[in-house]
C-alpha positions, 0 to 999 in steps of 0.5 A: 499500500502506498504510505502517501495514498488515501489512508495516509491522508485521512489519518493525517488530516487537520482543520486549521481555522483562520486565526481571525475567524469568528464563532459564527464562521467556525460554526458554519465550517463545523456544519459544512464538515459535518454535512459532508460525513452525513452525505458519505454515510448516506452514499456509503449506506446506498452502496451497501444496499445496492450490492451484496459484495462490497470492496473490503479494501476500500470500506476501511478507507471511506470510514476513516475518511467519514471519521476525518470529517467528523473530527474536523466538524468537531474541532470547528465547534470546539474552537468556536466555543473557545473563541466564544469564551475568550470574546466573553472574558474579553468583554467582561474585562473590558467594561469598567467596574460599576 
């Protein structure tokens, strides 16, 4: 198997966000990645339903790809949550005490 083929890509995929992206943009990205995962699962379900014989070598690659989509969506959501908390802390510290 090629060390830099599909399995390598799915094991080494990471989400790198724009450092200036706000929580809304990150949540939009999370939604997009999770939609990719959903559509891939739907496609896989259709392929399994249509065929009795599934290519056992390609199935793990597709499942790893789906897990990469889900992981990227989770990372986006986590970063959005962290940035919302950071903005809240900055807003609280920027306000003068009453």
